[in-house]
C-alpha positions as CSV (number, residue, x, y, z in Angstrom):
1,M,12.3,3.5,0.8
2,L,8.8,4.7,0.4
3,Q,8.2,6.5,-3.1
4,S,5.8,9.5,-2.2
5,L,2.8,10.2,-4.3
6,T,2.3,13.7,-5.8
7,V,-1.3,15.3,-5.2
8,G,-2.7,18.6,-6.4
9,N,-2.2,21.4,-9.3
10,K,1.5,22.8,-7.3
11,F,2.6,18.8,-7.1
12,V,3.1,18.6,-3.4
13,K,4.9,15.2,-2.0
14,M,2.6,13.3,0.1
15,N,3.1,9.9,1.7
16,M,1.5,9.9,5.1
17,L,-1.4,11.2,7.0
18,Q,-2.1,11.0,10.4
19,Y,-5.0,11.6,12.8
20,V,-5.5,10.8,16.3
21,D,-4.7,7.1,16.1
22,D,-4.9,6.5,12.8
23,T,-2.0,6.7,10.2
24,L,-2.6,6.1,6.3
25,F,0.1,6.0,3.8
26,F,0.0,7.2,0.3
27,C,2.7,5.0,-1.8
28,K,3.6,3.7,-5.2
29,A,1.4,0.1,-5.7
30,N,4.5,-2.0,-6.1
31,P,6.1,-5.1,-3.9
32,Q,8.8,-2.7,-2.9
33,S,6.2,0.0,-0.6
34,V,4.4,-3.1,0.9
35,F,8.2,-4.7,2.1
36,A,8.9,-0.7,3.4
37,I,5.4,-0.2,5.1
38,K,6.2,-3.6,6.7
39,V,9.7,-2.8,7.8
40,M,8.4,0.7,9.2
41,L,5.5,-1.2,11.5
42,N,8.2,-3.6,12.6
43,C,10.8,-0.8,13.7
44,Y,7.6,1.3,15.5
45,E,7.2,-2.2,17.5
46,L,10.5,-2.4,18.5
47,A,11.3,1.1,19.3
48,L,7.9,1.5,21.1
49,G,7.5,-2.0,22.3
50,L,3.8,-1.7,21.1
51,K,2.0,-4.2,18.9
52,V,0.3,-3.0,15.7
53,N,-2.7,-5.0,15.9
54,Y,-2.8,-6.5,11.9
55,M,-6.2,-7.7,12.5
56,K,-7.6,-4.2,12.4
57,S,-5.0,-2.9,10.0
58,R,-6.3,-2.7,6.0
59,M,-4.6,-2.3,3.1
60,G,-6.0,-1.3,-0.7
61,G,-5.6,0.4,-3.7
62,V,-7.1,3.4,-5.0
63,G,-6.5,4.0,-8.7
64,C,-4.7,1.3,-9.6
65,S,-3.9,-0.2,-12.9
């Protein structure tokens, strides 16, 4: 559902980076990717019984045209 980005000279596919309690998703800038991230977060909430704090969450673009 989420298209990975390719980075570096070796074209490594990457779609997520996690550190401690932070998660960064890297994907194509399109409505389908936003929907896929929202679905993943909802599944996370349902599976673990935890809630995502959307007031502390951010979404932004880098190099989008």
